[in-house]
C-alpha positions, 0 to 999 in steps of 0.5 A: 500557506497557513496550512503548512503551519497548522499543527494538525496538518503537520502531524498528518504530513509527518505520518503520510511522509513516513508511510510513503517512505516505507510503502515505496521501499516495500512496494519495490520488492513486491513489484519486482517479485511480481506480486502487484496484483496480489497486493491489490487483492489484499488491499481490498480485503482489509476493509471487511477486517476493519468492519468486523474488528469494529463489530466485535470490539465496538471500538475504533481504536487504531490498534484494534482496526489494524489487527482486523485489517492484517487478519483479513489480509492474511486470510485473503492471501491464504485463500488465494494461494489455496485456490491457485493450487488448481492450475486450470484457473489463472491467478488473475481469475482467483484474484478477481474473485477474492478481491471483489468478494472480500470488498463486497463483504466489507460494504455489506457489513458496513451497510448492516451496522448503519442504523443497527440498534445493536451498534448504536452505543459505539461511534461509527463516524469515520469508518467510511473514510477507510474506503477512499482514505482521509488523512485529516481523520488521522490522530497522533496514535495513528501516526505513532502506529505508522512510526512503529510499523514502519520502523519494524518494516525498514529494520527487516529490510535493512537486516535481510536486504541481500537475502530479500534482493536475491529471493526477489530476482532469482528465487531458484538460485536463492533456494540452491544457495540455501536461503530460507525462501519460505521465511523470506516470502513470509517476511515480504508478505508480512511487510506488505500486509502491515504497510497496507494496514497502516496506510488504508486510513490515509489512502483508502482500501481501494487505492492503497495497493497503487501507493505501493506500486506507482512510485516503483514504476516511476522510479524504475524509469530512472535507474537500473540499479535496485538500491537507487530504485528503492531510494527513488521510489521512497522519495517519489512516494513521499512527494506524492503523499505530501502533495496529496495531503496538502490538497485534501486538507486545503480543499474541503471534501476531497479524499486524501487517497485519490489526491495522493495517487493522482500526484503519484500518477503525474510523476509516473507519467512524467517519468515514463515519458521523459526518464532515461528509460522512458518512451522518448529516450527509447525513441531517440536510441532507435533513431540513432541506431537506424540513423 
């Protein structure tokens, strides 16, 4: 219980909580838009951007590394879209190529700078935590960055909520209605990449996409109303983040990312089984129908 009153844990917990609320909201739009796998590819693609930003500027400044992550994520998305113009290959094949290619590049660059005398003057400590995430390494500036980016993302969601909702559920009708679909798609992409960029230090490049997807999957089992799913998704993400952060802080050596995702998965499994739209509820409905 002493951990709860530890200042460092409180800073980390607040950062994780704000991140989770934003990720839950933005992730719901991505899931309903059918871009879950693209988010996974972008998440893996941010890692080489972080390493390249470190190599170029010789600093682990959160702002610099965030810019590198966003640039790499945007480049990955653009390349995936260009490759997908060839309809002979499915989107899943292109995603597999760029996901593994970008992440492999990041690992190769990380191996290259380790022990390299050209980078001996700059601290490399903590770069490895961007793979699986370690919230314990979060500083006040990281939390401030999370607050700023989250505030911007949530502001965009509030201002363009109706337009984004229509675009996500019926893009064709949104086009006919005269909505700027290209702008809405860019806004959704920018929010997704930004949340991934600020979240990889806590959750890790490998699991960050799950942080956006799993809360929405769980929330979807409890309601058909999108606004409620948004709120539930944010709440489930927040609970998962707090539980995962607490466990990784209490148990030395445990990465934060897997702990958060495990907590989210447990909530999702419970929801899929026992939620109003879950497996047991559907079985009971079938039994009543045939009974």
